[in-house]
C-alpha positions in Angstrom: 6.9 104.0 13.2 8.9 102.9 15.9 5.6 103.2 18.0 3.8 101.0 15.6 6.8 98.2 15.4 7.0 98.3 19.4 3.0 97.4 19.3 3.4 95.4 17.0 5.6 92.9 19.1 3.9 93.6 21.8 0.7 92.3 20.0 2.6 89.0 19.0 4.6 87.8 22.1 0.5 88.2 24.1 -0.8 86.3 21.7 1.0 82.5 21.0 -1.4 81.5 17.8 2.2 82.0 15.6 4.0 78.9 15.2 6.9 78.8 17.8 7.4 74.9 17.4 8.1 71.9 14.7 7.2 68.3 15.2 10.5 66.4 13.0 10.6 63.0 12.1 10.3 60.2 10.0 8.7 57.6 9.2 9.9 54.2 8.2 8.6 50.5 7.4 9.8 47.8 10.0 13.1 47.2 6.9 14.3 50.4 7.6 13.0 52.0 4.2 11.3 55.3 3.6 7.8 55.5 3.6 6.4 59.1 1.2 3.9 60.2 1.4 2.1 59.2 4.7 -0.6 60.7 5.8 -0.3 62.9 9.0 -3.3 64.4 10.6 -2.5 66.8 13.7 -6.0 65.9 16.0 -6.0 69.6 17.8 -6.4 71.4 14.1 -7.7 68.4 12.5 -5.3 69.5 9.5 -3.2 66.8 7.3 -0.1 66.8 6.2 2.3 64.4 4.4 5.8 63.5 4.7 8.3 64.0 1.8 10.3 62.2 -0.7 12.6 60.5 1.8 10.2 59.8 4.1 10.3 63.2 6.7 8.6 65.6 8.0 8.5 68.8 9.7 5.3 70.5 10.5 5.0 74.4 12.5 3.2 74.2 15.2 1.9 76.5 18.0 1.9 73.9 20.7 4.9 71.9 22.3 3.2 68.7 21.7 0.2 67.6 20.1 -1.6 63.9 19.3 -0.6 62.9 15.7 -1.9 59.4 13.2 -0.4 58.4 10.7 -1.5 56.9 7.8 -0.9 55.3 4.6 -2.7 52.4 2.5 -1.0 49.3 2.7 0.1 49.9 6.1 -1.4 49.7 10.1 -2.4 53.6 11.1 -0.3 54.6 14.3 -1.2 57.0 16.9 0.9 59.0 19.1 1.7 62.2 21.3 4.5 64.0 19.2 6.6 66.5 21.1 8.6 69.1 19.5 11.4 68.6 21.8 13.1 65.2 19.9 13.1 63.8 16.3 11.0 61.5 16.4 11.2 57.8 13.8 8.2 56.0 13.3 7.8 52.8 12.1 4.6 51.2 10.7 3.9 47.6 10.1 2.8 46.3 7.0 -0.4 45.0 6.9 1.2 42.8 3.7 -0.8 39.6 5.2 -4.1 41.1 4.9 -3.7 43.4 1.7 -2.5 40.4 -0.3 -6.0 39.0 0.5 -7.6 42.0 -0.9 -8.9 40.9 -4.1 -9.2 44.0 -6.9 -12.3 42.5 -8.7 -12.9 44.2 -11.9 -16.5 43.6 -11.9 -19.0 42.4 -9.1 -22.8 41.0 -8.7 -24.3 42.3 -5.8 -24.7 39.5 -3.4 -23.6 36.7 -5.2 -20.6 34.8 -4.7 -19.1 31.9 -6.8 -17.4 28.5 -5.7 -13.8 29.0 -5.7 -11.6 27.8 -8.7 -8.0 27.2 -8.1 -7.0 25.4 -11.1 -4.1 27.4 -13.1 -2.4 28.4 -15.7 1.5 27.6 -16.5 3.5 28.6 -19.6 7.0 30.1 -20.6 4.1 33.3 -21.0 1.9 33.9 -17.8 -1.6 35.0 -17.9 -4.6 35.9 -15.2 -6.1 33.0 -15.3 -9.7 34.4 -15.6 -13.3 33.3 -14.4 -15.9 33.8 -17.2 -18.7 36.1 -15.9 -21.9 33.8 -16.0 -25.8 34.5 -16.4 -28.0 36.3 -13.4 -31.5 36.3 -12.4 -32.6 39.9 -12.7 -34.8 39.3 -9.6 -32.3 37.6 -7.3 -29.2 39.8 -8.8 -30.4 42.8 -10.3 -27.2 44.7 -10.2 -23.8 44.3 -10.9 -21.1 46.9 -11.1 -17.8 47.0 -13.1 -14.7 48.7 -13.6 -14.1 51.2 -16.1 -11.1 49.7 -17.8 -9.4 51.4 -20.5 -6.4 49.0 -21.1 -6.1 47.8 -24.6 -3.2 45.2 -24.6 -4.7 42.5 -25.3 -6.0 42.5 -28.7 -2.6 43.7 -30.3 -1.1 40.7 -28.2 -3.7 38.2 -29.6 -2.9 39.6 -32.9 0.9 38.7 -32.7 -0.2 35.2 -31.5 -2.2 34.7 -35.0 0.5 36.9 -37.1 3.0 34.0 -36.2 0.3 31.4 -36.9 0.2 30.3 -32.7 -2.7 29.3 -31.3 -3.8 32.3 -28.7 -3.8 31.0 -25.1 -7.4 31.2 -23.6 -6.4 33.6 -20.7 -4.8 36.1 -23.0 -8.0 37.1 -24.5 -9.6 39.9 -22.4 -12.7 41.0 -24.3 -13.3 44.2 -23.0 -9.8 45.0 -23.7 -10.6 44.2 -27.7 -13.6 46.1 -28.1 -12.0 49.1 -26.1 -8.6 48.9 -28.7 -10.7 50.5 -31.7 -11.1 54.1 -32.1 -14.5 55.6 -32.3 -16.2 58.8 -33.4 -16.3 61.8 -31.2 -19.7 61.9 -29.4 -21.5 65.8 -28.7 -20.2 66.3 -25.4 -22.8 68.1 -22.9 -21.7 71.5 -21.5 -20.0 70.7 -18.2 -19.9 67.4 -18.3 -17.3 64.9 -18.1 -19.0 61.6 -19.9 -21.3 61.3 -22.7 -23.6 58.3 -23.0 -25.0 56.0 -25.3 -26.4 52.9 -24.8 -27.9 50.4 -27.7 -30.7 47.4 -27.8 -29.9 44.8 -30.5 -30.3 40.9 -31.4 -27.3 38.4 -30.4 -26.0 37.1 -33.4 -25.1 33.8 -31.9 -27.8 33.7 -29.3 -31.1 34.6 -31.8 -33.2 34.5 -28.7 -30.9 37.3 -26.8 -30.1 40.5 -27.3 -27.1 42.7 -26.7 -26.7 46.2 -24.6 -24.0 48.1 -25.3 -23.4 50.8 -22.9 -20.5 53.2 -24.6 -19.0 55.9 -22.7 -16.5 58.8 -23.6 -14.9 60.9 -21.9 -14.7 65.0 -22.3 -11.7 66.0 -24.8 -9.2 68.8 -23.8 -6.7 70.3 -26.4 -3.5 69.1 -26.2 -2.2 72.5 -25.6 -4.1 73.3 -22.6 -3.3 69.9 -20.3 -0.9 70.5 -17.8 2.3 70.1 -17.6 4.1 66.8 -17.5 6.6 65.0 -15.3 7.6 62.1 -16.9 9.6 58.8 -15.9 10.8 56.5 -18.3 11.6 53.5 -16.7 13.2 51.0 -19.2 14.4 47.5 -18.7 17.4 47.0 -20.3 18.3 43.6 -19.1 19.7 40.4 -20.9 16.2 39.2 -21.8 15.6 42.8 -23.6 18.5 42.2 -26.3 16.3 40.9 -29.5 14.9 43.1 -32.6 11.2 43.1 -31.0 12.0 44.3 -27.4 14.8 47.1 -26.5 15.3 48.2 -29.7 11.1 48.4 -30.8 11.0 50.4 -27.3 13.5 52.9 -28.3 11.8 53.6 -31.6 8.5 54.4 -29.4 10.4 56.6 -27.0 11.5 58.5 -29.6 8.7 58.8 -31.5 7.0 60.4 -28.2 9.3 62.5 -27.3 9.5 64.6 -30.6 5.7 65.1 -29.5 6.9 66.4 -26.2 6.5 70.3 -24.9 8.9 72.7 -23.0 6.4 72.4 -20.3 7.4 68.7 -19.9 10.0 67.1 -18.2 10.9 63.8 -18.5 13.8 61.4 -16.7 15.2 58.0 -17.7 15.1 55.2 -14.9 17.3 52.4 -16.7 17.7 49.1 -14.9 19.5 45.7 -16.2 22.3 44.3 -13.6 21.9 48.0 -11.8 19.5 50.6 -11.2 20.7 53.8 -12.7 19.4 57.5 -13.7 20.1 57.4 -17.8 19.0 61.0 -17.4 18.5 63.4 -14.8 14.8 65.5 -15.3 15.2 67.6 -18.6 12.8 69.6 -20.1 10.7 68.3 -23.4 12.8 72.0 -25.2 15.9 69.9 -25.5 14.2 66.7 -27.4 17.6 65.9 -28.8 19.5 65.4 -24.9 16.9 63.3 -24.6 16.9 61.2 -28.3 20.6 61.0 -27.6 20.2 58.8 -24.2 17.4 56.8 -25.4 19.7 56.2 -29.0 22.6 55.0 -26.4 20.6 52.2 -24.7 21.8 48.7 -24.8 20.7 45.6 -23.2 22.5 43.2 -20.8 22.2 42.1 -16.9 19.7 40.6 -14.9 16.2 42.3 -14.0 15.8 43.9 -10.5 12.6 45.2 -11.2 11.8 46.0 -7.6 14.2 48.4 -6.8 13.7 49.8 -10.4 10.3 50.7 -9.3 11.1 51.9 -5.9 13.9 54.4 -7.9 11.5 55.8 -10.5 8.8 56.9 -7.9 11.7 57.9 -5.8 12.5 60.3 -8.8 9.0 61.0 -9.6 7.9 62.3 -6.1 11.7 64.4 -6.4 10.3 66.0 -9.6 6.3 65.9 -8.5 4.3 68.8 -10.3 1.4 69.8 -8.1 -1.4 69.9 -10.3 0.3 68.7 -12.8 0.6 65.0 -15.1 3.1 62.9 -13.1 3.4 59.2 -14.6 6.2 56.2 -14.7 6.2 54.9 -18.4 7.4 51.3 -17.2 8.5 49.2 -20.7 9.3 45.7 -19.7 8.9 41.8 -20.8 8.1 42.1 -17.0 10.4 38.9 -16.6 11.3 40.4 -13.0 14.5 37.9 -11.4 15.9 39.7 -8.8 14.4 41.2 -5.0 10.4 41.1 -5.0 9.8 38.8 -8.2 5.7 38.1 -7.4 3.1 39.6 -8.1 1.1 40.2 -5.0 4.6 41.1 -3.3 4.8 44.0 -6.4 1.4 45.1 -6.1 1.2 46.2 -2.6 5.0 48.3 -3.4 2.6 50.0 -6.2 -0.5 50.6 -4.4 1.2 51.9 -1.3 3.1 54.1 -4.1 0.2 55.3 -5.9 -1.2 57.3 -2.7 1.7 60.0 -3.5 -0.4 60.7 -7.2 1.8 59.2 -9.5 0.3 57.1 -12.2 2.1 53.8 -13.5 1.6 53.2 -17.5 3.1 49.9 -18.3 4.3 48.9 -21.9 4.9 45.3 -22.6 7.0 43.7 -25.3 8.6 40.3 -26.3 7.2 36.6 -26.4 7.9 33.2 -24.8 9.0 35.2 -21.4 6.2 37.4 -21.8 4.4 38.2 -17.8 1.5 39.7 -19.0 -0.5 38.9 -15.5 2.5 40.6 -13.8 2.1 43.8 -15.6 -1.7 43.8 -16.0 -1.8 44.0 -12.1 1.4 46.4 -11.9 -1.0 48.8 -13.6 -4.0 48.6 -12.0 -2.4 48.7 -9.0 -0.6 51.8 -9.9 -4.2 53.9 -11.2 -2.7 53.7 -14.6 -2.8 51.8 -18.0 -1.6 48.9 -19.9 -0.6 48.2 -23.5 1.2 45.5 -25.9 3.5 47.1 -28.4 4.0 43.7 -31.2 5.2 46.7 -33.9 6.7 50.3 -34.3 2.6 50.7 -35.9 1.4 49.8 -32.5 4.4 51.8 -30.8 3.0 54.8 -32.6 -0.5 54.7 -32.1 -0.2 54.4 -28.3 2.4 57.1 -28.0 1.6 59.1 -31.0 -2.3 58.7 -31.9 -3.3 58.1 -28.8 -1.1 59.8 -26.7 -3.6 62.0 -24.6 -6.1 59.4 -24.1 -2.9 56.7 -22.9 -1.3 59.2 -20.5 -3.8 61.9 -19.7 -6.1 61.1 -17.3 -9.5 62.8 -16.8 -10.9 61.0 -14.1 -9.9 58.2 -11.7 -11.3 55.2 -9.7 -14.3 55.3 -12.4 -16.9 52.7 -12.1 -20.2 51.6 -12.8 -23.4 49.9 -11.2 -26.2 48.8 -13.4 -29.4 47.6 -12.3 -31.7 45.7 -14.9 -35.6 46.2 -14.3 -37.3 42.4 -14.1 -40.7 43.0 -16.0 -37.8 43.2 -19.2 -34.7 41.4 -18.5 -34.9 37.6 -17.1 -31.4 37.3 -16.7 -27.8 39.4 -18.5 -24.6 38.7 -18.3 -21.6 40.7 -18.6 -19.0 40.1 -21.5 -15.5 40.5 -20.5 -14.5 42.5 -17.5 -13.6 39.0 -16.1 -12.2 38.1 -12.6 -9.1 36.2 -11.3 -10.8 32.5 -10.8 -11.2 31.8 -7.2 -11.1 35.7 -6.2 -15.3 35.6 -6.3 -15.1 33.3 -3.4 -13.3 35.5 -0.9 -15.4 37.8 1.1 -12.5 39.9 1.2 -13.1 41.8 -2.2 -13.0 45.6 -3.5 -13.9 46.9 -7.0 -11.3 49.6 -7.3 -12.5 52.3 -10.7 -10.2 52.6 -13.4 -8.4 56.1 -15.0 -10.0 57.4 -17.8 -7.6 59.4 -20.6 -8.9 62.5 -22.4 -11.6 61.7 -25.1 -11.0 58.1 -24.8 -14.4 55.3 -24.9 -15.0 52.7 -23.5 -17.5 50.3 -24.0 -19.2 47.4 -22.1 -21.9 44.7 -23.6 -24.3 42.4 -21.9 -25.9 39.5 -22.7 -29.6 39.3 -22.2 -32.6 37.3 -21.7 -35.4 39.0 -22.1 -38.8 38.5 -20.3 -40.7 38.5 -23.7 -40.3 37.3 -27.3 -40.6 39.2 -29.6 -38.6 41.9 -27.9 -39.9 45.3 -29.1 -38.6 48.7 -28.5 -41.1 50.0 -26.6 -39.3 53.2 -25.1 -39.8 52.2 -21.4 -36.5 51.5 -18.4 -34.7 48.7 -19.0 -31.9 49.6 -16.8 -30.5 52.0 -14.4 -27.0 53.5 -14.8 -24.8 55.0 -12.1 -21.2 56.3 -12.8 -19.2 57.3 -10.0 -15.8 59.1 -11.1 -13.4 61.4 -9.5 -12.4 64.3 -12.1 -8.6 64.8 -11.7 -9.2 68.7 -11.6 -11.2 68.4 -8.2 -10.6 65.3 -6.4 -14.1 65.1 -5.5 -16.2 62.0 -6.1 -19.2 62.3 -8.5 -22.1 60.2 -9.7 -24.0 60.5 -12.9 -27.6 58.1 -13.1 -29.3 58.0 -16.3 -31.5 55.3 -17.9 -31.2 53.0 -20.5 -34.0 53.4 -22.3 -35.9 50.4 -24.8 -34.9 51.9 -27.7 -34.2 48.3 -29.5 -33.3 48.1 -33.3 -32.7 44.7 -34.8 -28.7 43.9 -36.1 -29.0 44.9 -39.4 -30.4 48.0 -38.7 -28.2 49.4 -35.7 -25.0 51.6 -36.3 -22.5 49.9 -37.6 -20.4 50.7 -35.4 -22.5 48.3 -33.0 -22.3 45.5 -35.4 -18.9 46.3 -35.4 -18.5 46.0 -31.7 -21.2 42.4 -31.3 -18.4 40.8 -34.1 -15.3 41.9 -32.1 -17.1 40.6 -28.7 -18.1 37.3 -31.1 -14.3 36.9 -32.1 -13.1 37.1 -28.6 -15.6 34.7 -27.5 -14.7 32.0 -30.2 -10.9 32.0 -29.1 -11.8 31.8 -25.4 -14.2 28.8 -26.3 -16.6 29.8 -24.2 -19.1 27.9 -23.0 -21.9 30.3 -24.3 -21.3 30.4 -27.7 -22.9 27.3 -29.3 -21.5 24.9 -31.7 -23.1 25.9 -34.5 -22.1 29.5 -34.6 -19.2 29.6 -36.7 -16.3 31.2 -38.2 -17.8 31.4 -41.5 -20.7 33.8 -39.2 -18.3 35.8 -38.1 -16.7 36.6 -41.1 -20.1 37.2 -42.8 -21.3 39.8 -39.7 -17.8 42.2 -39.9 -18.3 42.0 -43.7 -21.6 43.7 -43.1 -20.1 46.1 -41.1 -16.6 46.8 -41.3 -16.0 50.4 -42.9 -13.3 50.2 -45.8 -11.7 53.3 -45.1 -11.1 52.4 -41.5 -7.6 50.7 -41.6 -8.3 49.2 -37.8 -11.6 47.6 -38.9 -9.8 46.2 -41.9 -7.1 44.3 -40.4 -9.8 43.0 -37.6 -11.6 41.6 -40.6 -7.9 40.0 -42.0 -7.0 38.8 -38.5 -10.4 36.7 -38.1 -9.8 35.6 -41.5 -6.1 34.9 -40.9 -7.7 32.7 -37.5 -10.0 31.0 -39.4 -7.8 28.9 -40.9 -5.5 28.0 -37.9 -8.5 27.4 -35.8 -9.9 25.5 -38.7 -7.6 24.0 -41.7 -9.0 23.1 -44.7 -8.7 19.6 -45.5 -5.9 20.7 -48.4 -3.9 22.4 -45.7 -4.5 20.0 -43.2 -3.5 16.7 -45.8 -0.2 18.4 -46.8 0.8 19.6 -42.8 0.3 15.8 -42.3 2.1 14.5 -45.5 5.1 17.0 -44.7 5.5 15.6 -40.8 5.7 12.3 -42.7 8.5 13.1 -45.4 11.9 11.8 -44.4 
């Protein structure tokens, strides 16, 4: 035995391939803030490492010095010669100016640019100012792409306005979010596939000479018991502006419902911000639900809103408790009215984009009215590779965090986007309804399309309005368009590409499945609220109500609510002469 040990030590001494050195140091920005999850490329071995929660690193090496490159999104990369003799302090310069110019589009038509429109919208509540998608000639611009957006905030926010008998701001209407709001029947999923796809061509209710193309994708559904463990950080705004019944008390009810569905393998932390930022609950297993509920019940509002430092603290905590292969997610709940630290949308976007490289998702829950910052929360969720919902009541909180918990908080695919190429033999012109971009961004050549995060079992619907080459348009089974779906499954991290044809199985609006008629009604509702230039004046609320009456399922609560909401909106936007007379008389009374 002694001889064997001697030979082993001799072998090791003669072969210096075992790590003998360490490259040590930390990576910060010019403000001396630690940069986490910076990728470190070791050139001699072509291997990769990452900085930890404090921005530090310690890398074993078989050689004393090496060429190393430091890279992270939002900062300039740096290549230098690293020695094991010293502790290195690496400083990366922000590409803030460049990144603020980098526009994240929801959709883009290849080779087509539009003039810049610099008009802006201002009010107590802020909304992204949108450019409505236009018709494109299929011969000139055959291909268009869009991110699969699963946000649902717009519909519940519209409901809030109409319920309080207030006109809906045009830019609060995002039709793709209205379409995605409603539960859909499950499709049969092919073995080994992440997505199933349906398509349908039918008549356009508001333009009889045109057609509608529906593309519906459903993500595979994973059994809740087999989902990976979750590392949740609740980032809750308890500032003074949250001291209203439809804000902090509503959020407390929402989080209570969610906590009661946690599993023992799940972990929850709570970070609060209001006056100061602090950790109210350290990482706690879902086994101890009552302990978590006690902290939630104790929350009270007061102080200013240091949103930027709170976001940093939440990411720091999420990184410290990171579960490899798990569902790591921050849930930011706020009215979005940040007033301390970095408060601009673009500065916050840059912060979150850099942090999302760590593999941590950001879900945003919006509440409140009057000072509600929809545009800020929408941008944060998209930059944080997450999703966005607006809670206007307890029932909506239950829908988002209980009934649709898996769709909301458990992703099966990231960076999901679609390219659609139309065939000019069938289609003369087309336009995508919804998935609209900020005004002015399409005129900027420095753009990117960032795909969306898709939750387990979630369905995404897209609608195109088509101008066909021939009328009447008959279903001959030919190929109208080709679709390319790109996405990254969460379990592999490799980009996959699925392709499928859109066949001309045209059916009249009266023959198609009622779910497609209902989706057409949702789109028409959005166009009316937006006062779309593509909706001809002769198409009225009565026609929309008639369409919905032909397809609403009386056993479906959400569809019945939609019909009721449209009827309320009609009275709001087109009051009867009797009601208008009474309103004027009331104003004139002393």
